[in-house]
Each structure stands twice: as C-alpha cells, then as structure tokens.
MDTraj code that builds the backbone (N, CA, C; nanometers):
import mdtraj as md
import numpy as np

residues = "UNK UNK UNK UNK UNK UNK UNK UNK UNK UNK UNK UNK UNK UNK UNK UNK UNK UNK UNK UNK UNK UNK UNK UNK UNK UNK UNK UNK UNK UNK UNK UNK UNK UNK UNK UNK UNK UNK UNK UNK UNK UNK UNK UNK UNK UNK UNK UNK UNK UNK UNK UNK UNK UNK UNK UNK UNK UNK UNK UNK UNK UNK UNK UNK UNK UNK UNK UNK UNK UNK UNK UNK UNK UNK UNK UNK UNK UNK UNK UNK UNK UNK UNK UNK UNK UNK UNK UNK UNK UNK UNK UNK UNK UNK UNK UNK UNK UNK UNK UNK UNK UNK UNK UNK UNK UNK UNK UNK UNK UNK UNK UNK UNK UNK UNK UNK UNK UNK UNK UNK UNK UNK UNK UNK UNK UNK UNK UNK UNK UNK UNK UNK UNK UNK UNK UNK UNK UNK UNK UNK UNK UNK UNK UNK UNK UNK UNK UNK UNK UNK UNK UNK UNK UNK UNK UNK UNK UNK UNK UNK UNK UNK UNK UNK UNK UNK UNK UNK UNK".split()
xyz = np.array([
    [-2.1298, -1.0549, -2.1558],
    [-2.0352, -1.0128, -2.1577],
    [-1.8753, -1.0941, -2.2213],
    [-1.8508, -1.0681, -2.3599],
    [-1.7561, -1.1231, -2.4265],
    [-1.6314, -1.1379, -2.3833],
    [-1.5054, -1.2045, -2.3700],
    [-1.4185, -1.2330, -2.2744],
    [-1.3277, -1.2780, -2.4049],
    [-1.1929, -1.2560, -2.4270],
    [-1.0949, -1.3119, -2.4986],
    [-1.0285, -1.4846, -2.4595],
    [-1.0780, -1.5185, -2.6042],
    [-1.0697, -1.6316, -2.5790],
    [-0.8613, -1.6557, -2.6537],
    [-0.8342, -1.6943, -2.5311],
    [-0.6958, -1.7035, -2.5075],
    [-0.6497, -1.9030, -2.5065],
    [-0.5185, -1.8973, -2.4823],
    [-0.5188, -2.0037, -2.5201],
    [-0.4098, -2.0547, -2.3811],
    [-0.3694, -1.9312, -2.3157],
    [-0.2756, -1.9388, -2.1577],
    [-0.2618, -1.7694, -2.1392],
    [-0.2052, -1.7882, -2.0606],
    [-0.1319, -1.6675, -1.9553],
    [-0.2958, -1.6651, -1.8892],
    [-0.2856, -1.5353, -1.8364],
    [-0.3661, -1.5303, -1.7212],
    [-0.5096, -1.4974, -1.7185],
    [-0.5683, -1.4736, -1.8493],
    [-0.6520, -1.4059, -1.8936],
    [-0.7444, -1.4925, -2.0313],
    [-0.6285, -1.6560, -1.9706],
    [-0.7352, -1.7744, -2.0393],
    [-0.8367, -1.8185, -1.9225],
    [-0.9487, -1.9602, -2.0113],
    [-1.0717, -1.9736, -1.9405],
    [-0.9767, -2.0962, -1.8477],
    [-0.8601, -2.1161, -1.8159],
    [-0.7893, -2.2252, -1.8148],
    [-0.7145, -2.2030, -1.6610],
    [-0.7245, -2.0461, -1.6350],
    [-0.6730, -1.9436, -1.5476],
    [-0.7428, -1.8750, -1.4532],
    [-0.9049, -1.9190, -1.5289],
    [-0.9926, -1.8383, -1.4250],
    [-0.9735, -1.8742, -1.2161],
    [-0.9397, -1.9803, -1.1644],
    [-0.9597, -1.9786, -1.0520],
    [-0.8026, -1.8701, -1.0251],
    [-0.7216, -1.8813, -1.1109],
    [-0.5983, -1.8050, -1.0919],
    [-0.6040, -1.6529, -1.0128],
    [-0.7178, -1.6393, -1.1927],
    [-0.7141, -1.5124, -1.1801],
    [-0.8075, -1.4610, -1.0939],
    [-0.9294, -1.5274, -1.0223],
    [-0.9835, -1.4451, -0.9418],
    [-0.8866, -1.4280, -0.7636],
    [-0.8126, -1.5562, -0.7613],
    [-0.7337, -1.5343, -0.6204],
    [-0.6938, -1.3892, -0.6446],
    [-0.6089, -1.3961, -0.8105],
    [-0.5364, -1.2797, -0.8266],
    [-0.5781, -1.1109, -0.7664],
    [-0.6810, -1.1202, -0.8405],
    [-0.7962, -0.9775, -0.8651],
    [-0.8540, -0.9797, -0.6872],
    [-0.8982, -1.0897, -0.5806],
    [-0.8632, -1.0203, -0.4054],
    [-0.7261, -1.0524, -0.4076],
    [-0.6119, -1.0780, -0.4056],
    [-0.4903, -0.9629, -0.3384],
    [-0.5301, -0.8885, -0.4080],
    [-0.5376, -0.8656, -0.5356],
    [-0.5251, -0.7017, -0.5600],
    [-0.6614, -0.6453, -0.4812],
    [-0.7561, -0.6346, -0.5685],
    [-0.8797, -0.5886, -0.4597],
    [-0.7934, -0.4728, -0.2803],
    [-0.7400, -0.6271, -0.1914],
    [-0.6880, -0.6367, -0.0774],
    [-0.5760, -0.5317, -0.1584],
    [-0.4258, -0.5191, -0.1634],
    [-0.3841, -0.4035, -0.1965],
    [-0.4957, -0.2616, -0.1773],
    [-0.5284, -0.2867, -0.2720],
    [-0.6379, -0.1729, -0.3388],
    [-0.6531, -0.0541, -0.2186],
    [-0.7311, -0.1479, -0.1406],
    [-0.7776, -0.1105, -0.0269],
    [-0.6695, -0.0827, 0.0929],
    [-0.6049, -0.1479, 0.0746],
    [-0.4717, -0.1380, 0.1785],
    [-0.4238, 0.0074, 0.1564],
    [-0.3669, 0.0405, 0.0310],
    [-0.3091, 0.1860, -0.0165],
    [-0.4414, 0.2874, 0.0071],
    [-0.5876, 0.2612, -0.0283],
    [-0.6491, 0.3874, 0.0234],
    [-0.6809, 0.4210, 0.1311],
    [-0.6575, 0.3241, 0.1728],
    [-0.7044, 0.3453, 0.4025],
    [-0.5364, 0.3961, 0.4339],
    [-0.4221, 0.3716, 0.3791],
    [-0.2952, 0.4049, 0.3858],
    [-0.2963, 0.5794, 0.3252],
    [-0.3863, 0.6268, 0.2427],
    [-0.3792, 0.7617, 0.2092],
    [-0.4400, 0.8720, 0.3164],
    [-0.5614, 0.7946, 0.3075],
    [-0.6712, 0.8904, 0.4665],
    [-0.5264, 0.8762, 0.5768],
    [-0.4411, 0.7971, 0.5950],
    [-0.3734, 0.8075, 0.7323],
    [-0.2750, 0.9262, 0.6898],
    [-0.2269, 0.8525, 0.5364],
    [-0.1037, 0.9570, 0.6202],
    [-0.1648, 1.1544, 0.5853],
    [-0.3057, 1.0975, 0.4630],
    [-0.3101, 1.2397, 0.4578],
    [-0.3795, 1.3411, 0.6275],
    [-0.4301, 1.2208, 0.6831],
    [-0.4647, 1.2895, 0.8438],
    [-0.3159, 1.3459, 0.9266],
    [-0.2313, 1.1806, 0.9199],
    [-0.0382, 1.2702, 0.9227],
    [0.0121, 1.3330, 0.9236],
    [-0.0520, 1.4168, 0.8391],
    [0.0198, 1.5525, 0.6955],
    [0.0191, 1.6309, 0.8196],
    [-0.0512, 1.6316, 0.8100],
    [-0.1490, 1.7673, 0.8653],
    [-0.1968, 1.7977, 1.0202],
    [-0.2140, 1.6755, 1.0991],
    [-0.2011, 1.6757, 1.2185],
    [-0.1144, 1.7238, 1.3731],
    [0.0486, 1.6514, 1.3116],
    [0.1420, 1.6837, 1.4056],
    [0.1979, 1.8416, 1.4162],
    [0.2084, 1.8351, 1.5406],
    [0.2696, 1.9729, 1.5873],
    [0.4322, 1.9570, 1.6207],
    [0.4956, 2.1076, 1.5993],
    [0.6277, 2.0863, 1.6866],
    [0.7328, 2.1195, 1.5443],
    [0.8397, 2.1822, 1.6082],
    [0.9254, 2.1762, 1.4709],
    [0.9753, 2.0529, 1.3467],
    [1.0055, 1.9157, 1.4953],
    [1.0878, 1.8340, 1.4702],
    [0.9507, 1.7727, 1.3812],
    [0.8897, 1.7968, 1.4040],
    [0.7575, 1.7299, 1.3282],
    [0.7027, 1.7788, 1.1667],
    [0.7945, 1.8481, 1.1093],
    [0.8352, 1.9028, 0.9923],
    [0.8735, 1.7753, 0.8749],
    [0.9536, 1.7554, 0.9115],
    [1.0300, 1.6453, 0.8264],
    [0.9499, 1.5245, 0.8091],
    [0.8665, 1.4745, 0.8988],
    [0.8001, 1.3618, 0.9010],
    [0.6384, 1.4300, 0.7824],
    [0.5952, 1.5280, 0.8299],
    [0.5400, 1.5529, 0.7548],
    [0.5623, 1.6328, 0.6252],
    [0.6468, 1.6472, 0.5931],
    [0.6725, 1.6550, 0.4534],
    [0.6633, 1.5442, 0.3719],
    [0.6898, 1.3730, 0.4072],
    [0.7543, 1.3075, 0.3812],
    [0.6269, 1.2464, 0.3772],
    [0.5337, 1.2223, 0.4284],
    [0.4088, 1.1974, 0.4588],
    [0.3913, 1.2189, 0.3354],
    [0.3459, 1.3665, 0.3256],
    [0.2731, 1.4489, 0.1908],
    [0.3476, 1.4068, 0.0732],
    [0.4539, 1.3669, 0.0323],
    [0.4927, 1.3097, -0.0694],
    [0.4388, 1.1611, -0.0602],
    [0.4430, 1.0556, 0.0288],
    [0.4024, 0.9504, -0.0115],
    [0.2711, 0.9083, -0.0174],
    [0.1619, 1.0458, -0.0501],
    [-0.0058, 1.0155, -0.0648],
    [-0.0047, 1.0742, -0.1797],
    [0.0669, 1.1214, -0.2340],
    [-0.0004, 1.1233, -0.3497],
    [0.0684, 0.9850, -0.4434],
    [0.2248, 0.8995, -0.4069],
    [0.2846, 0.7717, -0.4705],
    [0.1434, 0.6850, -0.3827],
    [0.0990, 0.6303, -0.2822],
    [-0.0142, 0.5261, -0.2472],
    [-0.1069, 0.5781, -0.3336],
    [-0.1901, 0.7038, -0.3514],
    [-0.2863, 0.7355, -0.3908],
    [-0.2540, 0.6438, -0.5504],
    [-0.0946, 0.6496, -0.6247],
    [-0.0868, 0.6312, -0.7289],
    [-0.0822, 0.4837, -0.7418],
    [-0.0385, 0.4196, -0.6227],
    [-0.0653, 0.2722, -0.6253],
    [-0.1653, 0.2226, -0.6309],
    [-0.2986, 0.3066, -0.5509],
    [-0.4186, 0.2074, -0.5498],
    [-0.4607, 0.2149, -0.6550],
    [-0.4164, 0.3112, -0.7615],
    [-0.4891, 0.3930, -0.8967],
    [-0.4252, 0.2238, -1.0052],
    [-0.3311, 0.2360, -0.9729],
    [-0.2665, 0.0546, -1.0063],
    [-0.3010, -0.0410, -1.0045],
    [-0.3698, -0.0708, -0.8689],
    [-0.4207, -0.2153, -0.8459],
    [-0.5618, -0.1811, -0.8886],
    [-0.6059, -0.1135, -0.8715],
    [-0.7669, -0.0611, -0.9884],
    [-0.7804, -0.0941, -1.1283],
    [-0.6380, -0.0550, -1.1888],
    [-0.6484, -0.0277, -1.3132],
    [-0.6398, -0.2122, -1.3487],
    [-0.5386, -0.2564, -1.2934],
    [-0.4890, -0.3926, -1.2751],
    [-0.6930, -0.5235, -1.2602],
    [-0.6843, -0.4441, -1.1613],
    [-0.8159, -0.5474, -1.1356],
    [-0.9662, -0.5212, -1.2454],
    [-0.9732, -0.4400, -1.3212],
    [-1.0251, -0.3885, -1.4396],
    [-0.9900, -0.5450, -1.5661],
    [-0.8668, -0.4842, -1.5330],
    [-0.7813, -0.5497, -1.6497],
    [-0.8165, -0.7222, -1.7017],
    [-0.8582, -0.7161, -1.5478],
    [-0.8297, -0.9063, -1.4822],
    [-0.9455, -0.9305, -1.5037],
    [-1.0615, -0.8577, -1.5754],
    [-1.2333, -0.8711, -1.5302],
    [-1.2778, -0.8817, -1.4297],
    [-1.2104, -0.7763, -1.2870],
    [-1.2756, -0.8063, -1.1733],
    [-1.3488, -0.6368, -1.1817],
    [-1.3948, -0.6205, -1.0822],
    [-1.5057, -0.5076, -1.0553],
    [-1.4260, -0.4520, -0.9413],
    [-1.3451, -0.2817, -0.9811],
    [-1.3561, -0.2674, -0.8175],
    [-1.4118, -0.1945, -0.7499],
    [-1.3588, -0.1656, -0.5956],
    [-1.4696, -0.1887, -0.5273],
    [-1.5209, -0.0184, -0.5344],
    [-1.6037, -0.0208, -0.4744],
    [-1.6481, 0.1062, -0.4204],
    [-1.6737, 0.0984, -0.2405],
    [-1.7203, 0.1635, -0.1843],
    [-1.6719, 0.2288, -0.0865],
    [-1.7291, 0.1910, 0.0375],
    [-1.8180, 0.1289, -0.0184],
    [-1.9274, 0.0424, 0.0838],
    [-1.8610, -0.0935, 0.1089],
    [-1.7796, -0.1522, 0.0577],
    [-1.6598, -0.2432, 0.0649],
    [-1.5638, -0.2371, 0.1483],
    [-1.5141, -0.0923, 0.1803],
    [-1.3942, -0.0281, 0.2720],
    [-1.3995, -0.0958, 0.4131],
    [-1.4018, -0.1496, 0.4719],
    [-1.2994, -0.1800, 0.6690],
    [-1.2289, -0.1167, 0.6472],
    [-1.1789, -0.0632, 0.7992],
    [-1.0643, 0.0017, 0.7860],
    [-0.9807, -0.0781, 0.9125],
    [-0.8214, -0.0490, 0.8493],
    [-0.7439, -0.2156, 0.9874],
    [-0.6273, -0.1524, 1.0696],
    [-0.6092, 0.0528, 0.9778],
    [-0.5074, 0.1009, 1.0324],
    [-0.4908, 0.1434, 1.1788],
    [-0.5264, 0.0831, 1.2540],
    [-0.5431, 0.0782, 1.4405],
    [-0.3520, 0.2122, 1.4289],
    [-0.2697, 0.1367, 1.3948],
    [-0.1811, 0.1914, 1.4338],
    [-0.1495, 0.3278, 1.3628],
    [-0.2136, 0.3309, 1.3128],
    [-0.1878, 0.4746, 1.1707],
    [-0.3104, 0.6078, 1.2421],
    [-0.3430, 0.5837, 1.3675],
    [-0.4494, 0.6897, 1.3836],
    [-0.3980, 0.7998, 1.4769],
    [-0.4017, 0.9606, 1.3977],
    [-0.3580, 1.0701, 1.4494],
    [-0.3445, 1.0195, 1.6634],
    [-0.2437, 1.0026, 1.6671],
    [-0.1862, 1.0384, 1.7921],
    [-0.2458, 1.1115, 1.9241],
    [-0.2396, 1.1289, 2.0346],
    [-0.3155, 1.2180, 2.1097],
    [-0.1814, 1.1874, 2.1872],
    [-0.0869, 1.3490, 2.2736],
    [-0.0549, 1.4625, 2.1849],
    [-0.0093, 1.4777, 2.0287],
    [-0.0991, 1.5946, 1.9154],
    [0.0156, 1.5849, 1.8108],
    [0.1165, 1.5683, 1.7995],
    [0.2032, 1.5944, 1.9294],
    [0.3743, 1.6038, 1.9310],
    [0.3946, 1.4686, 1.9384],
    [0.2847, 1.3480, 1.9880],
    [0.4018, 1.2551, 1.9691],
    [0.4324, 1.2112, 1.7829],
    [0.5764, 1.2506, 1.7353],
    [0.5622, 1.1755, 1.6079],
    [0.5933, 1.0475, 1.5868],
    [0.6894, 1.0502, 1.7679],
    [0.7220, 0.8733, 1.7207],
    [0.6368, 0.7863, 1.6670],
    [0.5059, 0.8299, 1.7619],
    [0.3917, 0.6854, 1.6827],
    [0.3457, 0.7282, 1.5778],
    [0.3607, 0.8618, 1.4921],
    [0.3327, 0.8605, 1.3601],
    [0.4216, 0.7534, 1.2830],
    [0.5552, 0.7740, 1.2752],
    [0.6609, 0.7217, 1.2058],
    [0.6303, 0.5839, 1.3136],
    [0.6238, 0.4757, 1.4095],
    [0.5893, 0.3588, 1.4285],
    [0.5617, 0.3125, 1.3274],
    [0.4080, 0.4196, 1.2709],
    [0.2909, 0.3470, 1.2552],
    [0.2704, 0.3433, 1.1314],
    [0.3737, 0.4773, 1.0589],
    [0.3931, 0.4075, 0.8924],
    [0.5024, 0.2820, 0.8911],
    [0.5701, 0.2203, 0.9524],
    [0.6705, 0.1561, 0.9852],
    [0.5438, -0.0063, 0.9500],
    [0.5111, 0.0076, 1.0175],
    [0.4032, -0.0903, 1.0163],
    [0.3555, -0.1461, 0.9107],
    [0.3045, -0.0003, 0.8452],
    [0.1906, -0.0053, 0.7503],
    [0.2666, -0.0473, 0.6196],
    [0.3708, 0.0461, 0.6827],
    [0.5179, 0.0020, 0.5431],
    [0.4704, -0.1704, 0.5220],
    [0.5548, -0.2081, 0.6244],
    [0.6104, -0.3509, 0.6491],
    [0.4569, -0.4158, 0.5559],
    [0.3731, -0.4399, 0.6852],
    [0.2497, -0.4865, 0.5675],
    [0.1836, -0.4781, 0.4262],
    [0.2420, -0.3786, 0.4132],
    [0.2216, -0.4002, 0.2494],
    [0.3326, -0.5108, 0.1767],
    [0.4707, -0.4081, 0.1869],
    [0.5691, -0.5266, 0.1274],
    [0.5484, -0.6593, 0.1830],
    [0.4981, -0.7186, 0.3213],
    [0.4960, -0.8892, 0.3124],
    [0.3526, -0.8935, 0.2379],
    [0.2096, -0.7582, 0.2409],
    [0.1281, -0.8732, 0.1210],
    [0.1978, -0.8942, -0.0366],
    [0.2750, -0.7895, -0.0783],
    [0.2919, -0.7400, -0.2086],
    [0.3655, -0.8447, -0.2350],
    [0.4726, -0.9096, -0.1547],
    [0.5604, -1.0060, -0.2107],
    [0.4483, -1.0568, -0.1762],
    [0.3231, -1.1726, -0.1194],
    [0.3046, -1.2841, -0.1798],
    [0.1965, -1.2646, -0.3219],
    [0.1845, -1.1070, -0.3425],
    [0.1059, -1.0839, -0.4719],
    [0.2336, -1.1756, -0.5932],
    [0.3449, -1.1456, -0.5715],
    [0.4749, -1.1451, -0.6407],
    [0.4711, -1.2831, -0.6549],
    [0.4335, -1.3778, -0.5474],
    [0.4499, -1.4948, -0.5020],
    [0.3354, -1.5826, -0.6019],
    [0.2156, -1.5575, -0.5915],
    [0.1349, -1.5666, -0.6674],
    [0.0794, -1.6129, -0.7874],
    [0.1119, -1.4589, -0.8258],
    [0.1387, -1.4598, -0.9791],
    [0.2816, -1.5154, -1.1073],
    [0.3699, -1.5644, -1.0015],
    [0.4623, -1.5743, -1.0678],
    [0.4735, -1.6988, -1.1678],
    [0.5002, -1.7172, -1.2473],
    [0.5126, -1.7989, -1.3999],
    [0.3142, -1.7848, -1.4609],
    [0.2472, -1.7162, -1.4249],
    [0.0834, -1.7117, -1.4993],
    [-0.0026, -1.5336, -1.5150],
    [0.1205, -1.4872, -1.4742],
    [0.0833, -1.3620, -1.4723],
    [0.2046, -1.2640, -1.4147],
    [0.3024, -1.2195, -1.5257],
    [0.4167, -1.1312, -1.6223],
    [0.3574, -0.9827, -1.5376],
    [0.2568, -1.0111, -1.5904],
    [0.2304, -0.8338, -1.6577],
    [0.1647, -0.7507, -1.4575],
    [0.1108, -0.8115, -1.4142],
    [0.0309, -0.8655, -1.2645],
    [0.2227, -0.8273, -1.1400],
    [0.2492, -0.9395, -1.1815],
    [0.3695, -0.9664, -1.1733],
    [0.5235, -0.7999, -1.0814],
    [0.5272, -0.7338, -1.2496],
    [0.5992, -0.6505, -1.2919],
    [0.5766, -0.5295, -1.2183],
    [0.4171, -0.5253, -1.2025],
    [0.3617, -0.3507, -1.1567],
    [0.3676, -0.3993, -0.9944],
    [0.3936, -0.5611, -0.9292],
    [0.3596, -0.5688, -0.7989],
    [0.5133, -0.4660, -0.7578],
    [0.6198, -0.5352, -0.8174],
    [0.7428, -0.4893, -0.8182],
    [0.7880, -0.4035, -0.8213],
    [0.7268, -0.2883, -0.8429],
    [0.7297, -0.1831, -0.9171],
    [0.7004, -0.0929, -0.7885],
    [0.5801, -0.1841, -0.7657],
    [0.5441, -0.0896, -0.6119],
    [0.6189, -0.1307, -0.4774],
    [0.6420, -0.2907, -0.5156],
    [0.7018, -0.2908, -0.3889],
    [0.8459, -0.1837, -0.4257],
    [0.8844, -0.1358, -0.4914],
    [1.0584, -0.0637, -0.4550],
    [0.9747, 0.0414, -0.4178],
    [0.9012, 0.0981, -0.4198],
    [0.8459, 0.2367, -0.3631],
    [0.7839, 0.1830, -0.2018],
    [0.7785, 0.1543, -0.1653],
    [0.7013, 0.0588, -0.0473],
    [0.8802, 0.0277, 0.0618],
    [0.9182, 0.0057, -0.0182],
    [1.0600, -0.0345, 0.0577],
    [1.1587, 0.1506, 0.1119],
    [1.1463, 0.1470, -0.0077],
    [1.2200, 0.3120, -0.0041],
    [1.0792, 0.3829, 0.1180],
    [0.9988, 0.3960, 0.1405],
    [0.9035, 0.5192, 0.2365],
    [0.9226, 0.4199, 0.3480],
    [0.9418, 0.2823, 0.3707],
    [0.9968, 0.1775, 0.4698],
    [1.1427, 0.2064, 0.4972],
    [1.1924, 0.2513, 0.4524],
    [1.3701, 0.2156, 0.5126],
    [1.3739, 0.3669, 0.5338],
    [1.3204, 0.4797, 0.4754],
    [1.3057, 0.6431, 0.5511],
    [1.2562, 0.6933, 0.6850],
    [1.1581, 0.5913, 0.6823],
    [1.1027, 0.5668, 0.8144],
    [1.1561, 0.5120, 0.9487],
    [1.2488, 0.3816, 0.8766],
    [1.3299, 0.3190, 1.0095],
    [1.4293, 0.4378, 1.0450],
    [1.4688, 0.4906, 0.9349],
    [1.5810, 0.5991, 0.9730],
    [1.5191, 0.7212, 1.0083],
    [1.4332, 0.7772, 1.0376],
    [1.4037, 0.8769, 1.1275],
    [1.3619, 0.7676, 1.2718],
    [1.2952, 0.6913, 1.3167],
    [1.3322, 0.6198, 1.3480],
    [1.4327, 0.6019, 1.4635],
    [1.5077, 0.5315, 1.4095],
    [1.6938, 0.5043, 1.4719],
    [1.7148, 0.6872, 1.5249],
    [1.6591, 0.8039, 1.4288],
    [1.7718, 0.9118, 1.5074],
    [1.6202, 0.9153, 1.6601],
    [1.5059, 0.9601, 1.6221],
    [1.4707, 0.9338, 1.7501],
    [1.5294, 0.8411, 1.9358],
    [1.5515, 0.7043, 1.8550],
    [1.5718, 0.5882, 1.9069],
    [1.7394, 0.6582, 1.9684],
    [1.8049, 0.7015, 1.8938],
    [1.9454, 0.7698, 1.9547],
    [1.9213, 0.8979, 2.0522],
    [1.8371, 0.9793, 2.0016],
    [1.8349, 1.1459, 2.1293],
    [1.7564, 1.0311, 2.2253],
    [1.7486, 0.8913, 2.2698],
    [1.6456, 0.8804, 2.3198],
    [1.4666, 0.8937, 2.3568],
    [1.4414, 0.9240, 2.2411],
    [1.3061, 1.0150, 2.2396],
    [1.1994, 0.8949, 2.1509],
    [1.1989, 0.7558, 2.1822],
    [1.1513, 0.6405, 2.1228],
    [1.1785, 0.5834, 2.2087],
])
top = md.Topology()
chain = top.add_chain()
for i, resn in enumerate(residues, 1):
    res = top.add_residue(resn, chain, resSeq=i)
    for name in ("N", "CA", "C"):
        top.add_atom(name, md.element.get_by_symbol(name[0]), res)
traj = md.Trajectory(xyz[None], top)
C-alpha cells in the first residue's frame, strides 16, 4: 500500500507510533458508541409507564447521534490508515445499561445513561490530550463529539434530579 510521504503531522512516518496509539483509542471510542447504540435502542423501547415517555424520546434521539459518532470514529480510523473493526472484535462492557426488570424502573435507565455518558466523556478527554499538538483533525472531531456527550449527560442528570426530588431515586 502506498502512503503519502509527509514530513510532519499525524500521517508522517515519524508519528507512526503515535498514530497507532490514536487508532486504538478511536477503536475503543467506536465500540463504546456502537454498544451505546444497542443499549439505548433497547432502553428506548422496553420501558413502561407514563414517566418513561420523556426518557424514551430522549434515548430515541440519542440513538441517532451515537450512531453518527460511531460513523465519525470509523471514518477517522480509516483516514489514519487503520482498519475499522468488524463485529467479531466486539466485547460488551455496559452491564449498567442492560434493560431493567421491572421495565418501569426508569431510574435504572437514567443512571445507566449517566454512567455511559460519563465514561465516554472521560475517554474522549483522553483522546483530546493524546492528539494535542500532533493530530488536530482528530482532536477537533472529538471535541465536537464531546460537546454532544456533555449535553446528553446534563439532560439525564436533570432527569435524575427530578426523580430524586420526588423521592423516587
């Protein structure tokens, strides 16, 4: 495979090891988003009850955003000469986002979303730090995605505060 001969930047031979490190971080981010899509999909369908509807609607919207994040991570992996992983490399980690029993346990769903968004924010801040000064394009993309995750976190923290104020959390 022919690769461009750049003398600086993330695609340069000089930054091969850093590029590989970034690709691995992006793969983890990709899988985090893909797993979140699956979990949010289930949690946007399973909940029962009047109080569940606002949470369900928020998750339905978030499914599309999280899927777009996964797509962006996949494209960047490819742009950095990496290979987007296939499904056999997937390993589930989000126990906290599994659909609750009973399906009226909306607080479980809210807390799971908060944990997922917090984990994503932590990982994306790590990517931002690693890419600083060497991969501005990835850093810029991740900063945009981070903004979405922070918005999601804030929304679900608000939902949790409401349930806590009512003594239901």
